[in-house]
N, C-alpha and C positions, 0 to 999 in steps of 0.2 A: 739350526742343528745340521750339523756335515753329514754327505750321504756316506755310507759304508760302502767300501769298496771289495769289490769279488774277486781277491787276487786268486783264488783258483780257476774262475772263468777266463780273467786276462791270462794267465800262465797257458792254458788251455788254448785260447785265440792264438796266443802268439806261437805256439807250437804246430799248429794247423798251419798258420801262415807259413812257417819255415819250411814244413813239409811240402806245402804247395809250389813254394820257390823252388825247392830241391827236386820236385818231379818237373815242372817248367824246365830247368836247366838242363836235365837229362833229356828231356823230349827235344829242348833245341840243338844238343849235342849230336843225338840220333840224326836229326833233320840235316845237319851239317854235314854228317858222315855220307849221306845219302845224295845232298847236294853235289858234293865233290866227286862221286862215282868212287869213294873209298870204299864204301858197301859190297864192291867188286873184289875186295881183297879178303882171304881168310880172318881169322880173328887173332891167330897169332901174329901174322905179319904184319896187321893193322896196328897191333900194340907193341910190337918191336920199333915198328917206325915211331910210333909217339914217344916211347920210351928213349929213342935217340934223341928225339927233337927235345924233349925235357932235360935231358942231360947234357944237351950241346953246351959247350962253353964259347963256340964259337960265336962271337958277336955279329959277323958280316954275316953269316948263315941266316943267322934269327933275323937280322935286316932283310934278306933278300925273302925269305919265308915270309916276313911281314908284308913287303910290298908286293909278292904275289898273290896273298890273301886278300889284301886292299883291293888290286885289279881284280881278281875273282867276283868279291862282293859288288864292284862298280858295275861290272858286265852284266852280272846276274840282275842287278837293279835297273838296268836299260830294258832288259828282256821282259820285266814287269813280274813280280811275285818271287824272284831269287831270294834276297835278304828279307823279304817279308815273310817268305813262307820260313825261313831259318828264325826269325824274332819271333814267330808264333802269332804275326799280327794278318795274316792273309792267306792266300793260296799256298798248295802244296807246289815245291818245286817239281818242274817235268821231268820224268825219268828219262835219263839217257843224255840228257843235256849237257852240253858243252862242260864235261869235268874238267877241272884244273889238271894239269901236268904233273908230273911228280917233283921231287925235290932238284930235278937234274944230276942226280948221283948216278945211280945205276937203274935200268929198266925195271919195270915191275914185269915178274914173270918169266 
């Protein structure tokens, strides 16, 4: 005889897993903001910068941002804990430690 599946329990488990993944992603994004030093910006400025980045059609600027981000994670990884702190696998990033520079456009503040 076949085992009866509890669809409600499976659906609840999937919902719980989805919520946990979303919470982990939000936590990682927060850790990224802190690790880069962007937490020094007020929320409106940070939101404006991110909206400009998302809306940008300039492929060369996006490529430069990607390269700068990759270099940031490589530097942080060599210091021990930077990338690990952001991906949730280890120690917290050290406060005030080598934040990445801006986009090269206008200075902050």
